[in-house]
Structures are given as structure tokens and as C-alpha cells.
C-alpha positions as CSV (number, residue, x, y, z in Angstrom):
1,M,-76.4,14.6,-61.5
2,S,-73.3,14.2,-63.6
3,F,-70.6,11.7,-62.8
4,A,-68.1,14.4,-61.9
5,L,-70.5,16.1,-59.5
6,R,-71.3,12.7,-57.8
7,S,-67.6,11.9,-57.6
8,A,-66.8,15.3,-56.0
9,R,-69.7,14.9,-53.6
10,L,-68.5,11.4,-52.6
11,A,-65.0,12.7,-52.2
12,A,-66.2,15.5,-49.9
13,L,-68.2,13.1,-47.8
14,A,-65.2,10.7,-47.5
15,R,-62.8,13.4,-46.4
16,P,-63.8,13.5,-42.7
17,S,-63.4,9.7,-42.3
18,I,-60.0,9.8,-44.1
19,R,-58.8,12.6,-41.8
20,M,-60.0,10.6,-38.8
21,V,-58.0,7.5,-39.9
22,Q,-54.9,9.6,-40.6
23,S,-55.0,11.2,-37.2
24,R,-55.4,7.9,-35.3
25,G,-52.6,7.9,-32.8
26,Y,-50.7,4.7,-33.4
27,A,-47.5,4.1,-31.4
28,D,-44.1,3.2,-32.8
29,E,-43.8,0.4,-30.2
30,M,-46.2,-2.3,-29.2
31,A,-46.8,-3.7,-25.8
32,F,-47.1,-7.5,-26.1
33,T,-48.8,-9.9,-23.8
34,L,-48.8,-13.7,-24.3
35,A,-50.5,-15.7,-21.6
36,A,-51.9,-19.1,-21.1
37,A,-53.5,-21.0,-18.2
38,N,-50.1,-22.7,-17.5
39,K,-47.8,-19.6,-17.8
40,V,-47.5,-15.9,-18.6
41,F,-44.7,-15.6,-21.2
42,Y,-44.8,-11.9,-21.9
43,D,-46.6,-9.2,-19.9
44,S,-46.8,-5.8,-21.8
45,A,-43.2,-6.4,-23.1
46,N,-42.1,-4.1,-26.0
47,I,-41.2,-6.3,-29.0
48,R,-40.5,-5.7,-32.7
49,Q,-42.9,-8.2,-34.3
50,V,-45.0,-11.3,-33.6
51,D,-46.2,-13.9,-36.1
52,V,-49.3,-15.8,-35.2
53,P,-51.2,-18.8,-36.7
54,S,-54.9,-18.1,-37.2
55,F,-57.8,-19.9,-38.8
56,S,-57.9,-17.1,-41.4
57,G,-54.2,-17.6,-42.2
58,A,-50.9,-16.9,-40.4
59,F,-49.9,-13.3,-40.2
60,G,-47.3,-11.0,-38.8
61,I,-48.0,-8.0,-36.5
62,L,-45.8,-5.0,-36.4
63,P,-46.2,-1.7,-34.5
64,K,-49.0,0.4,-36.1
65,H,-50.8,-2.8,-37.2
66,V,-54.5,-2.2,-37.9
67,P,-56.7,-3.3,-35.0
68,T,-57.6,-7.0,-35.4
69,L,-59.2,-9.8,-33.6
70,A,-58.5,-13.4,-34.7
71,V,-58.9,-17.0,-33.5
72,L,-55.6,-18.9,-33.1
73,K,-55.2,-22.3,-34.6
74,P,-52.7,-24.8,-33.2
75,G,-49.2,-23.8,-34.2
76,V,-46.2,-21.7,-33.3
77,V,-46.3,-18.0,-32.3
78,T,-42.9,-16.4,-33.2
79,V,-41.9,-13.4,-31.2
80,Y,-39.1,-11.1,-32.4
81,E,-37.8,-9.2,-29.4
82,N,-36.2,-5.8,-29.6
83,D,-32.7,-7.2,-28.8
84,G,-32.9,-9.5,-31.9
85,A,-33.8,-12.7,-30.0
86,V,-36.4,-14.9,-31.6
87,K,-38.7,-17.0,-29.3
88,K,-41.0,-19.7,-30.6
89,I,-44.0,-20.8,-28.5
90,F,-46.5,-23.5,-29.4
91,V,-50.1,-22.6,-28.7
92,S,-53.0,-25.1,-28.8
93,S,-55.7,-22.5,-29.5
94,G,-56.8,-19.1,-28.3
95,T,-57.3,-15.5,-29.5
96,V,-55.1,-12.7,-30.7
97,T,-56.2,-9.0,-30.3
98,V,-54.5,-6.0,-31.8
99,N,-55.7,-2.8,-30.1
100,E,-55.8,0.8,-31.4
101,D,-53.0,1.7,-29.0
102,A,-50.7,-0.9,-30.7
103,S,-50.9,-3.3,-27.8
104,V,-51.2,-7.0,-28.7
105,Q,-52.6,-9.8,-26.5
106,V,-52.3,-13.5,-27.3
107,L,-54.4,-15.5,-24.9
108,A,-53.8,-19.2,-25.4
109,E,-55.6,-22.2,-24.0
110,E,-52.2,-23.9,-23.5
111,A,-48.7,-22.8,-24.5
112,H,-45.2,-24.2,-24.3
113,P,-41.8,-23.1,-25.6
114,V,-41.0,-25.0,-28.7
115,E,-37.5,-26.0,-27.3
116,D,-39.3,-27.8,-24.5
117,L,-41.3,-30.1,-26.8
118,D,-40.2,-33.7,-27.0
119,A,-40.6,-34.9,-30.6
120,S,-41.1,-38.6,-29.7
121,A,-43.8,-37.7,-27.1
122,C,-45.5,-35.5,-29.7
123,R,-45.5,-38.4,-32.2
124,E,-46.9,-40.7,-29.5
125,L,-49.6,-38.1,-28.9
126,L,-50.4,-38.1,-32.6
127,S,-50.7,-41.8,-32.7
128,S,-53.0,-41.8,-29.7
129,A,-55.2,-39.1,-31.4
130,Q,-55.4,-41.1,-34.6
131,S,-56.6,-44.1,-32.6
132,Q,-59.1,-42.0,-30.7
133,L,-60.4,-40.6,-34.0
134,S,-60.7,-44.0,-35.7
135,S,-62.6,-45.5,-32.7
136,A,-64.9,-42.4,-32.1
137,S,-68.5,-43.3,-32.3
138,G,-70.7,-40.3,-31.7
139,D,-70.5,-36.8,-33.1
140,T,-69.1,-35.3,-29.9
141,D,-66.4,-38.0,-29.7
142,R,-65.5,-37.5,-33.4
143,A,-65.3,-33.7,-32.9
144,E,-63.1,-34.0,-29.8
145,A,-60.9,-36.5,-31.5
146,A,-60.5,-34.3,-34.6
147,I,-59.5,-31.4,-32.4
148,A,-57.0,-33.6,-30.6
149,M,-55.6,-34.8,-33.9
150,E,-55.2,-31.2,-35.2
151,V,-53.3,-30.2,-32.1
152,A,-51.1,-33.3,-32.2
153,E,-50.3,-32.7,-35.9
154,A,-49.3,-29.2,-35.1
155,L,-47.2,-30.3,-32.1
156,V,-45.3,-32.8,-34.3
157,K,-44.6,-30.2,-36.9
158,A,-43.4,-27.7,-34.2
159,S,-41.2,-30.2,-32.5
160,E,-39.3,-31.2,-35.7
């Protein structure tokens, strides 16, 4: 079979999937939910954009974003509201899900507005985590201390 014939055949086979992707019904708005065990910050609110920290890298989500599932790392979620307001919320860990209908859910283990963070308390937490890590004896203790250290470092960065 010639290259041209194979290419035409592959193009013909690919057309149905291309049409299916092109006809996917994405919305121009996105319903955003951000919730943690301690508080619900947004409940299906329409927003312009959200930036999230993930273990695969920080990324921004706009309406019509491709469906995605990612694990959050400790850091700041930045929400750009429709009225132009920008809200920053620290998350310790969790997940972010972008659905085909353009809805977005951020489910955090714990979350706090950045303006509520006390920089000196965050530094004390980091110092305590460093001590915990240096005195950890077993694998489980070291893993827990490393996680506490990562969260404390992110807290200090967010509070500055």
C-alpha cells in the first residue's frame, strides 16, 4: 500500500473522532466549587479562571478547559472572579477535577484564605516541622515529617 493511500485511509479513520471532539458541548462559563473539611469557599460559583498548584506543575483553568484530574500539592489556589476580584486560598493537599461540562471542583484536605495566615505562626510551624524531621526515626515518622515540612514551607511562602 502506498504512503498516500495509507495517509488517506488514516485520515478517513480519524475523521469521526475529530468530529466528535469538535462537537463536544463546552460551556462559556465554568461552575467552580472549592471545599475543604473546614469550609466551603465556593459552591458552583461562576468564575473567570482558577490557578491551581499540582504535583505535575501549576496550571490555570479557563472555561472550555480540557477535562482533567490532578493531585494538588501544598500551595495557593488563585480564583479570578467575574467581577475582577482575585481571591487566594492556601490548600494543604487535595484534588482538582475539570469535567466535560466545564465545571471545576477543588477538594482540599484543609484550606485557608491567604490573608488569614499569620507569617510568624507559619515560620514557627516550619521550625517545628524541621525538628520533627531531624528527630524522626522510622520510615513512617520520616514520611509524616517530610509531608509536614512540605506543607509548612508552602505556608511560609504563601504568608509572605
